[in-house]
Each structure stands twice: as C-alpha cells, then as structure tokens.
C-alpha atoms as one frame of an Amber mdcrd trajectory, in Angstrom:
protein
  19.759  -0.318 -62.891  20.308   2.896 -64.811  19.109   2.817 -68.405  17.225
  -0.440 -67.935  13.428  -0.426 -68.051  11.976  -2.549 -65.286   8.475  -4.005
 -65.492   6.362  -4.359 -62.375   3.705  -6.996 -61.752   0.308  -5.513 -60.858
  -2.479  -7.636 -59.358  -6.011  -6.267 -59.583  -8.747  -8.381 -57.949  -6.894
 -11.605 -58.554  -5.960 -10.767 -62.164  -2.253 -10.456 -62.777  -0.981  -8.179
 -65.543   2.344  -6.725 -66.669   2.460  -2.918 -66.468   5.171  -0.793 -68.015
   6.702   2.009 -65.933   5.403   4.420 -68.582   1.821   3.495 -67.600   2.120
   6.001 -64.734   2.788   9.707 -64.953   5.910  11.070 -63.366   3.896  11.974
 -60.274   2.545   8.436 -59.945  -0.952   9.154 -61.277  -2.526   6.581 -63.624
  -3.216   7.489 -67.210  -6.716   7.750 -68.686  -6.571   4.213 -70.055  -5.804
   2.798 -66.603  -8.743   4.699 -65.095 -11.074   3.141 -67.666  -9.899  -0.354
 -66.694 -10.405   0.459 -63.007 -13.939   1.783 -63.651 -14.799  -1.312 -65.667
 -13.767  -3.538 -62.761 -15.807  -1.442 -60.341 -18.914  -1.729 -62.534 -18.389
  -5.460 -62.770 -18.217  -5.735 -58.976 -21.333  -3.599 -58.561 -23.266  -5.779
 -60.973 -22.168  -8.840 -59.012 -23.549  -7.298 -55.801 -26.822  -6.324 -57.518
 -27.253  -9.867 -58.822 -26.772 -11.260 -55.312 -29.305  -8.811 -53.874 -31.823
  -9.725 -56.569 -31.443 -13.409 -55.676 -32.109 -12.582 -52.025 -35.218 -10.561
 -52.898 -36.643 -13.222 -55.178 -36.806 -15.720 -52.311 -37.790 -13.358 -49.475
 -41.134 -12.752 -47.774 -40.119  -9.421 -46.238 -37.076  -7.169 -45.923 -36.300
  -4.803 -43.049 -33.618  -2.116 -43.007 -31.899  -0.986 -39.801 -29.035   1.295
 -38.809 -25.785  -0.437 -37.883 -23.477   2.507 -37.251 -21.427   1.727 -34.159
 -22.385  -1.958 -34.097 -19.308  -4.125 -33.643 -18.435  -6.965 -35.982 -18.816
  -9.589 -33.204 -22.341  -8.305 -32.500 -23.260  -8.512 -36.184 -21.901 -12.039
 -36.298 -23.948 -12.895 -33.200 -27.045 -11.556 -34.957 -26.284 -13.789 -37.929
 -25.915 -16.763 -35.607 -29.203 -16.026 -33.823 -31.207 -15.783 -37.041 -33.197
 -18.732 -38.452 -31.513 -20.730 -41.191 -33.809 -19.272 -43.836 -33.052 -15.609
 -42.940 -30.048 -13.619 -44.105 -28.276 -10.381 -43.228 -26.680  -8.255 -45.944
 -24.840  -4.943 -45.704 -24.883  -3.145 -49.038 -24.905   0.378 -50.439 -28.348
   1.944 -50.643 -27.859   2.766 -54.325 -27.189  -0.876 -55.185 -30.130  -2.054
 -53.091 -32.451   0.410 -54.824 -31.230  -0.804 -58.176 -31.836  -4.441 -57.281
 -35.262  -3.648 -55.781 -36.354  -1.842 -58.933 -35.347  -4.839 -61.048 -37.372
  -7.381 -59.024 -41.158  -7.155 -59.078 -42.770  -6.216 -55.780 -39.792  -4.552
 -54.105 -39.663  -1.021 -55.524 -41.090   0.426 -52.270 -37.773  -0.366 -50.596
 -36.450   2.909 -51.967 -38.375   4.669 -49.175 -35.999   3.380 -46.495 -32.772
   3.010 -48.463 -31.174   6.034 -46.801 -28.375   6.518 -44.306 -26.602   3.675
 -42.581 -28.418   0.503 -43.565 -28.145  -3.216 -42.984 -30.822  -5.361 -44.591
 -32.530  -8.311 -42.941 -34.094 -10.727 -45.438 -36.914 -12.745 -43.866 -38.646
 -15.794 -45.239 -40.815 -18.412 -43.470 -39.842 -17.844 -39.827 -40.690 -14.149
 -39.444 -40.927 -14.192 -35.652 -37.577 -15.954 -35.268 -35.933 -13.541 -37.682
 -37.005 -10.531 -35.631 -35.906 -11.958 -32.282 -32.177 -11.520 -32.866 -32.716
  -8.015 -34.227 -34.758  -6.980 -31.185 -32.033  -8.365 -28.899 -29.464  -6.285
 -30.786 -31.647  -3.201 -30.360 -31.895  -3.805 -26.617 -28.133  -4.135 -26.229
 -27.537  -0.794 -28.006 -30.491   1.080 -26.520 -28.313   3.236 -24.239 -25.374
   3.633 -26.623 -24.486   6.749 -28.625 -25.574   4.902 -31.762 -28.799   2.989
 -31.064 -30.005   0.451 -33.607 -33.132   1.867 -35.257 -35.419   0.333 -37.852
 -35.575   2.394 -41.035 -38.569   0.650 -42.569 -39.512  -2.512 -44.391 -41.218
  -3.986 -47.418 -43.539  -6.972 -47.811 -45.860  -8.107 -50.596 -45.145  -4.984
 -52.632 -46.036  -2.626 -49.776 -43.900  -0.270 -47.712 -43.930  -1.160 -44.008
 -43.992   1.522 -41.321 -42.618   0.810 -37.856 -46.144  -0.092 -36.697 -46.581
  -2.438 -39.664 -43.316  -4.151 -38.749 -44.568  -4.757 -35.192 -47.620  -6.515
 -36.624 -45.498  -8.521 -39.053 -43.167  -9.871 -36.380 -46.117 -11.251 -34.412
 -47.262 -13.483 -37.259 -46.768 -17.196 -36.542 -44.086 -19.113 -38.365 -44.879
 -21.823 -40.878 -44.125 -24.546 -38.304 -46.446 -22.906 -35.780 -49.247 -22.772
 -38.353 -48.734 -26.437 -39.242 -48.855 -27.355 -35.539 -52.120 -25.442 -35.057
 -53.709 -27.036 -38.123 -52.602 -30.496 -36.990 -54.082 -29.837 -33.547 -57.421
 -28.851 -35.077 -57.423 -31.930 -37.312 -56.677 -34.188 -34.334 -59.644 -32.760
 -32.444 -62.126 -33.590 -35.253 -62.075 -37.424 -34.839 -62.404 -37.053 -31.043
 -65.476 -34.853 -31.294 -66.928 -37.058 -34.004 -66.398 -40.178 -31.900 -68.140
 -38.564 -28.919 -71.090 -37.632 -31.126 -71.345 -41.110 -32.653 -71.078 -42.691
 -29.211 -74.051 -40.662 -28.016 -76.286 -41.759 -30.917 -76.715 -45.418 -29.845
 -77.370 -44.288 -26.247 -80.218 -41.991 -27.307 -81.557 -44.641 -29.684 -81.457
 -47.311 -26.999 -83.310 -45.034 -24.588 -86.003 -44.402 -27.186 -86.424 -48.085
 -28.011 -86.705 -48.945 -24.337 -89.427 -46.340 -23.776 -91.373 -47.578 -26.779
 -91.108 -51.186 -25.635 -92.362 -50.199 -22.208 -95.292 -48.318 -23.729 -94.262
 -44.958 -22.292 -94.124 -43.247 -25.692 -95.859 -43.909 -28.984 -93.491 -44.574
 -31.913 -94.832 -41.536 -33.801 -94.215 -39.262 -30.837 -90.745 -40.727 -30.395
 -89.967 -40.090 -34.052 -91.217 -36.506 -33.794 -89.113 -35.815 -30.735 -85.977
 -37.292 -32.250
C-alpha cells in the first residue's frame, strides 16, 4: 500500500531475520553492512568444510586426487557405493583442501596436486579395495572427452607420483595380511609335529642297531 513500509522476511542458511526495505539500495544492491554479514557466513561455511577435511585427513592412510569434470552424479554415487566402508570420497575446493592439509601434520605435500578439477579419495585400511572402484571409473571414461585422470597422492608425509600410486594400490589389505599371518602360524605346529614324530623313529632305529651289536654306543652318539 502507498505510504506504508512493508518488511520482508529474509532467510539466510536457515537463519530467519527481518530486513527493512531501506536495507537495499534503489537498484536492489545490498549495502556495505549486508555484504559484511554475507562474508561472515561464507567464512563460517569455509571453516566448517576445513574442519571436516581435517577430520578425514587425521584418520586416513593415503589420499588420492583425480579429475571429475564430466563425470555424472550417478557415476560418482556408484563409485561411493563400490568403495570399502572405511574409504570416503570428498569434492572440495583446492584452496580449502590445501588449508586443511597444512593444518594437519604429514599432509602438506598435498598442495602439489591440489590444482584443477579435483575429487579426493581418502583411503584407510583397505587400499586395494579403495582403488578398485576408481580404476573402474577410469575405464568407463577412457574414451570420453573428459577422461578421469589421477592428479597425484600423498601418504606418510610423502608426495605420490602416478608410479608410486600403482605400487600403493597393490599393497595387501589388513584382512589379507591377517590371513597370511594366520596361515603361517597354522603351518608351524604341523611342521613341528612332523619333526617331533621323526625323532622317536630315528631313536628307535639307533637303539635297535645298538642292541643288535651293529654299532657301538659311542659311534651312534657321534653320528646322531
């Protein structure tokens, strides 16, 4: 209505506030004070992302960056579904990832591959399983205009080249290592039992020869 000031309800990231019509210039541009509020919210959101990335890094064994330009959302979701339960996929700005990496010990080398289009694969115990889904994604986009390429990786404070990553993905998982150790342990009693079983046989043969007078006890002892 003419001559009546009307207030509008503005919702910013779930926070409702009352804004006067005078808060905007005649051309609809926000005033300086409104820009400061907007920047403060943006910084708060960035810090939230950095904190999440730091939590991921603190529990990871290795991180690999790869290009995802042209990859469809369903394919990214399929990659997430194919990954082991202890792996995670995060898409974040390179600047925020660099910031998080510099704030967590052992990850500063990530800055070497935080360029261009980047999705980050956080790997933990099952390294081989974590790479499988990524390699499948690469194969499916091999002939596309935007192939999925690895940008680099980081593990144990060291930057990983593409050749290093190939070596890393061949390492056995924790479960595979446990299975191998268990197999070795199971073989020890079997070999020990065979050895112990042979001792009485050799001893019995020696006693028999001595009793029959074929070998003197001293000679038998020396040959034992």
